[in-house]
C-alpha positions in Angstrom: 14.9 -7.9 -44.0 15.5 -9.8 -40.7 13.0 -9.5 -37.8 13.2 -10.4 -34.1 9.7 -11.8 -33.7 8.0 -11.3 -30.4 4.4 -11.0 -31.4 3.0 -7.6 -30.5 6.2 -5.9 -31.7 5.7 -3.4 -34.6 6.4 -4.8 -38.0 5.8 -3.7 -41.6 5.6 -7.2 -42.8 2.0 -8.2 -43.6 2.2 -11.7 -42.1 3.6 -10.5 -38.8 0.9 -7.8 -38.7 -1.7 -10.5 -39.1 -0.2 -12.5 -36.3 0.0 -9.4 -34.1 -3.7 -8.9 -34.5 -4.4 -12.5 -33.5 -2.0 -12.2 -30.6 -3.7 -9.0 -29.4 -7.0 -10.9 -29.4 -5.4 -13.8 -27.4 -4.1 -11.3 -24.8 -7.5 -9.7 -24.5 -9.1 -13.0 -23.9 -6.4 -14.0 -21.4 -6.7 -10.7 -19.4 -10.5 -11.1 -19.3 -10.1 -14.7 -17.9 -7.6 -13.6 -15.3 -9.6 -10.6 -14.3 -12.6 -13.0 -13.6 -10.5 -15.6 -11.8 -8.9 -13.1 -9.5 -12.0 -11.3 -8.4 -11.5 -10.1 -4.8 -13.5 -11.4 -1.9 -13.5 -10.1 1.7 -12.1 -12.3 4.5 -11.8 -11.5 8.2 -8.2 -11.5 9.5 -6.4 -10.5 12.8 -3.6 -8.0 12.8 -0.5 -8.4 15.0 -2.0 -6.0 17.5 -5.1 -8.3 17.8 -7.3 -6.0 15.8 -9.8 -7.9 13.6 -10.4 -6.4 10.2 -11.4 -7.3 6.7 -8.9 -7.9 3.9 -9.4 -8.5 0.2 -8.0 -11.6 -1.4 -8.5 -14.1 -4.3 -8.0 -17.9 -4.7 -4.8 -18.6 -6.6 -5.8 -22.3 -7.1 -8.4 -21.2 -9.6 -5.6 -19.7 -11.7 -3.5 -22.9 -11.3 -6.5 -25.0 -12.4 -7.1 -22.7 -15.3 -3.5 -23.0 -16.5 -3.7 -26.8 -16.2 -6.9 -26.8 -18.2 -5.1 -24.9 -21.0 -2.3 -27.4 -21.0 -4.7 -30.3 -21.1 -6.3 -28.9 -24.2 -3.1 -28.0 -26.1 -3.1 -31.1 -28.4 0.1 -31.6 -30.3 1.8 -28.9 -28.3 4.7 -29.5 -25.8 4.2 -27.8 -22.5 5.7 -27.4 -19.0 3.9 -28.3 -15.9 2.2 -25.5 -14.2 4.7 -24.1 -11.7 4.6 -21.8 -8.7 7.5 -19.7 -7.5 7.7 -18.1 -4.1 10.2 -15.2 -3.5 9.6 -13.6 -0.1 6.2 -11.8 -0.5 6.0 -12.3 -4.3 4.5 -15.4 -5.9 4.2 -16.4 -9.5 2.1 -19.0 -11.3 3.1 -19.8 -14.9 3.4 -22.3 -17.7 5.0 -22.4 -21.1 4.2 -24.3 -24.3 5.5 -24.6 -27.8 4.9 -26.3 -31.2 6.9 -26.7 -34.4 5.5 -25.8 -37.8 8.0 -26.6 -40.4 11.3 -25.0 -39.3 9.5 -22.5 -37.2 8.8 -22.6 -33.5 5.7 -21.0 -32.0 6.1 -20.6 -28.2 3.9 -19.1 -25.5 4.3 -18.1 -21.9 1.4 -17.2 -19.6 1.7 -16.2 -15.9 0.4 -14.1 -13.1 2.4 -12.4 -10.4 0.9 -11.3 -7.1 1.9 -10.3 -3.6 1.3 -12.4 -0.5 0.3 -10.7 2.8 0.3 -12.6 6.1 -2.3 -12.2 8.9 -3.5 -14.3 11.8 -6.8 -16.2 11.8 -9.3 -14.4 14.0 -8.9 -17.0 16.7 -8.8 -16.6 20.5 -5.8 -18.9 20.6 -3.7 -16.3 18.9 -4.3 -13.9 21.8 -3.6 -16.7 24.3 -0.3 -17.6 22.6 0.8 -13.9 22.5 -0.1 -13.5 26.2 1.9 -16.7 27.2 4.9 -15.5 25.1 4.8 -12.1 26.8 4.8 -13.7 30.2 7.8 -15.9 29.3 9.7 -13.0 27.9 9.1 -11.0 31.1 10.0 -13.9 33.4 13.3 -14.8 31.6 14.2 -11.1 31.1 13.9 -10.4 34.8 15.9 -13.5 35.8 18.6 -12.8 33.2 18.8 -9.3 34.4 19.3 -10.4 38.0 22.1 -12.8 37.0 23.7 -10.1 34.8 23.6 -7.4 37.5 25.6 -9.6 39.9 27.3 -11.8 37.3 31.0 -11.6 38.4 30.3 -12.1 42.1 27.6 -14.7 41.3 30.1 -16.7 39.2 32.8 -16.4 41.8 30.5 -17.7 44.5 29.5 -20.5 42.3 33.1 -21.4 41.6 33.8 -21.5 45.3 30.9 -23.9 45.8 32.4 -26.0 43.1 35.7 -26.2 44.9 37.6 -23.4 43.1 39.1 -20.8 45.4 41.4 -17.7 45.3 39.9 -16.4 42.0 40.0 -12.7 41.3 38.1 -11.0 38.4 41.1 -11.0 36.0 41.7 -14.8 36.6 38.0 -15.3 36.1 38.0 -13.6 32.7 41.1 -15.6 31.6 39.7 -19.0 32.5 36.3 -18.3 31.0 37.9 -17.0 27.8 40.2 -20.0 27.4 38.0 -22.9 28.5 34.6 -23.1 26.7 33.6 -26.4 28.4 34.4 -25.0 31.8 32.4 -21.8 31.1 29.4 -23.8 29.9 29.5 -26.0 33.0 29.5 -23.0 35.3 26.6 -21.3 33.5 24.7 -24.6 33.6 25.1 -24.6 37.4 24.0 -21.0 37.6 20.9 -21.7 35.6 20.1 -24.7 37.7 20.0 -22.5 40.8 18.0 -19.8 39.2 14.3 -19.2 40.0 13.3 -20.3 36.5 14.0 -23.3 34.3 15.4 -21.6 31.2 15.5 -24.7 29.1 11.8 -25.5 29.8 10.8 -22.0 29.0 12.8 -22.0 25.8 11.1 -25.2 24.7 7.7 -23.7 25.6 8.5 -20.5 23.7 9.4 -22.5 20.6 6.2 -24.5 20.7 4.2 -21.3 21.1 5.9 -19.7 18.1 5.2 -22.8 16.1 1.6 -22.7 17.1 1.3 -19.0 16.1 2.8 -19.9 12.7 0.1 -22.5 12.2 -2.5 -19.8 12.9 -1.2 -17.6 10.1 -3.2 -17.1 6.9 -2.1 -15.8 3.5 -4.0 -13.2 1.5 -3.2 -12.4 -2.1 -3.1 -9.1 -3.9 -3.0 -8.6 -7.7 -3.7 -5.9 -10.2 -5.5 -7.3 -13.3 -3.3 -5.7 -16.0 -1.1 -7.0 -18.7 2.6 -6.6 -17.9 5.8 -7.4 -19.9 8.9 -9.4 -19.0 10.9 -6.5 -17.5 7.9 -5.6 -15.2 7.5 -9.2 -14.3 11.2 -9.5 -13.4 10.8 -6.2 -11.5 8.2 -7.8 -9.2 5.1 -5.9 -10.4 1.7 -7.4 -10.0 -0.2 -8.4 -13.1 -0.4 -11.1 -15.8 1.8 -11.9 -18.7 0.8 -13.5 -22.1 3.6 -13.5 -24.7 4.0 -15.5 -27.9 7.3 -15.8 -29.8 8.0 -17.0 -33.3 11.6 -18.4 -34.0 13.4 -20.0 -36.8 15.1 -23.3 -35.9 18.3 -24.2 -37.7 20.2 -27.4 -36.7 18.2 -27.5 -33.5 19.3 -23.9 -32.7 16.7 -21.2 -32.2 17.2 -18.0 -34.2 15.0 -15.0 -33.3 16.2 -13.1 -36.3 14.8 -14.3 -39.6 13.1 -13.0 -42.7 9.3 -13.6 -42.5 9.1 -13.4 -46.3 10.9 -16.7 -46.5 8.3 -18.6 -44.5 6.5 -21.1 -46.8 2.8 -20.2 -47.3 1.7 -23.6 -45.9 3.7 -22.9 -42.7 2.3 -19.4 -42.5 -1.2 -20.9 -42.7 -0.5 -23.4 -39.9 1.1 -20.8 -37.7 -1.9 -18.6 -38.1 -4.3 -21.5 -37.2 -2.2 -22.5 -34.2 -2.6 -18.9 -32.9 -6.3 -19.0 -33.4 -6.4 -22.4 -31.7 -4.5 -20.9 -28.7 -7.1 -18.1 -28.5 -10.0 -20.6 -28.4 -8.3 -22.7 -25.7 -7.6 -19.6 -23.5 -11.2 -18.7 -23.8 -12.5 -22.1 -22.6 
């Protein structure tokens, strides 16, 4: 009888049942470690409306270091470097490892997935930047509105100053539509005569936004539960610990195979490797 062997999947085969028991112990140890490493602490943060409050978070670096420690102790195993993915507000830390026993490949995948929330540091400079930005927005908005309210006549007057005469509104539209360089030149002249320096304010606004970005802090949210691949892909918080056993034929992995055909010596080594993994995870 052929089996698709993801440890933890129900099976009537004695050897797979034994591996499932060991795998369950590995998962319990892993969940216990992650629960401890992701204990929440309170930090003070500032909301967008300047309210200072407390937010719970944990330190993802502790998990990264733990995964690296696992890799460092996996003697004879092949493993991937600990990786971090960042998809909008969801982040994932993971690593994978594998080892051959005879013609059978034992492979594992551990990861955590958590959400990232952004706040400001409780710093007076945040308030100062927001105030300066608000003043710039009001100043440019008022000046732009004045230009907009009298735009056609304002442009006609400017054209006359530049030596262009006998323009009506239709001719004005046509020349502005057809000549981008001319239009930009006229608007540059208008902005030069305005009460505010739009370019200088634009540069200052960019600097203030950059400074505000530098004052952002991340907080991290996770639920300490075991999840499976579909829930991981679906963006749920939690941790994943899976082990697969595959038959390798001509360098091709085959998930379907008959466990009864595994040599006893290979079965013993696979069982020992799983026990070894449990001890390393529990370090």
